[in-house]
DRENMIMI-778972 format. One record per residue (C-alpha): x, y, z; residue number from 1; residue in three letters. Coordinates in steps of 0.05 Angstrom, whole numbers. Layout:
REM DRENMIMI-778972
{{X; Y; Z}; NUM; ALA}
...
//
This chain:
REM DRENMIMI-778972
{{1810; 2182; -861}; 1; UNK}
{{1811; 2251; -829}; 2; UNK}
{{1782; 2280; -893}; 3; UNK}
{{1724; 2229; -889}; 4; UNK}
{{1711; 2246; -816}; 5; UNK}
{{1712; 2321; -832}; 6; UNK}
{{1665; 2311; -891}; 7; UNK}
{{1618; 2269; -848}; 8; UNK}
{{1619; 2321; -793}; 9; UNK}
{{1603; 2376; -843}; 10; UNK}
{{1545; 2335; -871}; 11; UNK}
{{1518; 2323; -801}; 12; UNK}
{{1524; 2397; -784}; 13; UNK}
{{1485; 2415; -848}; 14; UNK}
{{1430; 2365; -833}; 15; UNK}
{{1423; 2388; -761}; 16; UNK}
{{1422; 2461; -783}; 17; UNK}
{{1369; 2446; -835}; 18; UNK}
{{1324; 2411; -786}; 19; UNK}
{{1343; 2449; -723}; 20; UNK}
{{1295; 2507; -734}; 21; UNK}
{{1232; 2464; -733}; 22; UNK}
{{1249; 2400; -696}; 23; UNK}
{{1230; 2432; -630}; 24; UNK}
{{1166; 2463; -657}; 25; UNK}
{{1108; 2454; -610}; 26; UNK}
{{1041; 2443; -645}; 27; UNK}
{{992; 2497; -624}; 28; UNK}
{{921; 2486; -601}; 29; UNK}
{{852; 2517; -609}; 30; UNK}
{{864; 2555; -544}; 31; UNK}
{{928; 2583; -574}; 32; UNK}
{{890; 2604; -636}; 33; UNK}
{{837; 2639; -594}; 34; UNK}
{{891; 2676; -554}; 35; UNK}
{{930; 2696; -617}; 36; UNK}
{{865; 2720; -650}; 37; UNK}
{{849; 2763; -590}; 38; UNK}
{{919; 2792; -587}; 39; UNK}
{{920; 2808; -661}; 40; UNK}
{{850; 2838; -659}; 41; UNK}
{{872; 2885; -603}; 42; UNK}
{{940; 2901; -634}; 43; UNK}
{{910; 2918; -702}; 44; UNK}
{{844; 2948; -678}; 45; UNK}
{{803; 2900; -720}; 46; UNK}
{{729; 2920; -723}; 47; UNK}
{{677; 2871; -696}; 48; UNK}
{{646; 2857; -764}; 49; UNK}
{{713; 2831; -790}; 50; UNK}
{{724; 2790; -727}; 51; UNK}
{{658; 2755; -740}; 52; UNK}
{{680; 2739; -811}; 53; UNK}
{{747; 2712; -787}; 54; UNK}
{{712; 2665; -739}; 55; UNK}
{{678; 2636; -801}; 56; UNK}
{{745; 2630; -837}; 57; UNK}
{{726; 2687; -884}; 58; UNK}
{{782; 2736; -899}; 59; UNK}
{{766; 2795; -945}; 60; UNK}
{{824; 2821; -987}; 61; UNK}
{{836; 2886; -948}; 62; UNK}
{{894; 2913; -909}; 63; UNK}
{{866; 2897; -840}; 64; UNK}
{{851; 2824; -858}; 65; UNK}
{{918; 2814; -892}; 66; UNK}
{{957; 2841; -832}; 67; UNK}
{{912; 2803; -784}; 68; UNK}
{{930; 2737; -818}; 69; UNK}
{{1003; 2756; -816}; 70; UNK}
{{998; 2771; -742}; 71; UNK}
{{965; 2704; -727}; 72; UNK}
{{1015; 2665; -769}; 73; UNK}
{{1073; 2701; -735}; 74; UNK}
{{1043; 2684; -668}; 75; UNK}
{{1041; 2611; -688}; 76; UNK}
{{1114; 2616; -709}; 77; UNK}
{{1097; 2598; -781}; 78; UNK}
{{1113; 2663; -817}; 79; UNK}
{{1169; 2714; -813}; 80; UNK}
{{1172; 2781; -849}; 81; UNK}
{{1242; 2767; -877}; 82; UNK}
{{1239; 2692; -888}; 83; UNK}
{{1166; 2682; -906}; 84; UNK}
{{1134; 2616; -888}; 85; UNK}
{{1171; 2561; -851}; 86; UNK}
{{1145; 2502; -891}; 87; UNK}
{{1169; 2450; -842}; 88; UNK}
{{1135; 2484; -783}; 89; UNK}
{{1071; 2492; -823}; 90; UNK}
{{1074; 2418; -838}; 91; UNK}
{{1085; 2401; -765}; 92; UNK}
{{1026; 2444; -745}; 93; UNK}
{{980; 2414; -797}; 94; UNK}
{{1007; 2343; -789}; 95; UNK}
{{1005; 2342; -713}; 96; UNK}
{{1078; 2339; -697}; 97; UNK}
{{1114; 2278; -725}; 98; UNK}
{{1109; 2284; -800}; 99; UNK}
{{1140; 2257; -864}; 100; UNK}
{{1168; 2317; -902}; 101; UNK}
{{1168; 2278; -967}; 102; UNK}
{{1093; 2266; -971}; 103; UNK}
{{1040; 2299; -1014}; 104; UNK}
{{1017; 2347; -959}; 105; UNK}
{{1087; 2375; -953}; 106; UNK}
{{1088; 2389; -1028}; 107; UNK}
{{1021; 2425; -1023}; 108; UNK}
{{1048; 2467; -966}; 109; UNK}
{{1110; 2484; -1006}; 110; UNK}
{{1068; 2506; -1065}; 111; UNK}
{{1025; 2552; -1021}; 112; UNK}
{{1087; 2581; -988}; 113; UNK}
{{1115; 2597; -1057}; 114; UNK}
{{1049; 2630; -1076}; 115; UNK}
{{1058; 2674; -1014}; 116; UNK}
{{1129; 2692; -1033}; 117; UNK}
{{1113; 2738; -1091}; 118; UNK}
{{1169; 2788; -1100}; 119; UNK}
{{1155; 2861; -1087}; 120; UNK}
{{1094; 2849; -1042}; 121; UNK}
{{1091; 2871; -970}; 122; UNK}
{{1094; 2819; -914}; 123; UNK}
{{1020; 2824; -898}; 124; UNK}
{{1001; 2809; -971}; 125; UNK}
{{1051; 2751; -975}; 126; UNK}
{{1024; 2720; -911}; 127; UNK}
{{952; 2730; -935}; 128; UNK}
{{964; 2697; -1003}; 129; UNK}
{{999; 2638; -972}; 130; UNK}
{{947; 2629; -918}; 131; UNK}
{{888; 2632; -967}; 132; UNK}
{{923; 2579; -1008}; 133; UNK}
{{931; 2535; -946}; 134; UNK}
{{857; 2546; -929}; 135; UNK}
{{835; 2531; -1001}; 136; UNK}
{{876; 2467; -1003}; 137; UNK}
{{867; 2443; -932}; 138; UNK}
{{814; 2482; -893}; 139; UNK}
{{784; 2419; -863}; 140; UNK}
{{853; 2397; -838}; 141; UNK}
{{868; 2467; -811}; 142; UNK}
{{802; 2469; -773}; 143; UNK}
{{810; 2398; -747}; 144; UNK}
{{881; 2412; -725}; 145; UNK}
{{865; 2471; -680}; 146; UNK}
{{797; 2443; -656}; 147; UNK}
{{821; 2375; -634}; 148; UNK}
{{879; 2397; -589}; 149; UNK}
//
């Protein structure tokens, strides 16, 4: 009996640890996106012509744009240099909070996160590749998510 209780406690601890990092995630708004964009533009000294492209969801494959996307994703709490994308948090952000992590959208997010996790690439490039995949697969959902809040 003690063994069963210990095993059950261990299982519960693993489940809580697995979901603890994202269960308190607060879905960000369009105002948050605007603030993060401004912060990242200033931090990275992004030129005005690139800022105009970013506002149209256009991201050239250059160092400034790659690092800009990384900065914005980090500000959202969706990307970390060491860990890469937090698939669950990305799903919460795109899904509006309460989501089913076994649905098709979650699978698409996982695939894009894997695309961004190419070995040997710097963090800016990994964030850029994953973000472009998200945009390619779900740009309408991304735009709707930050515009409607």
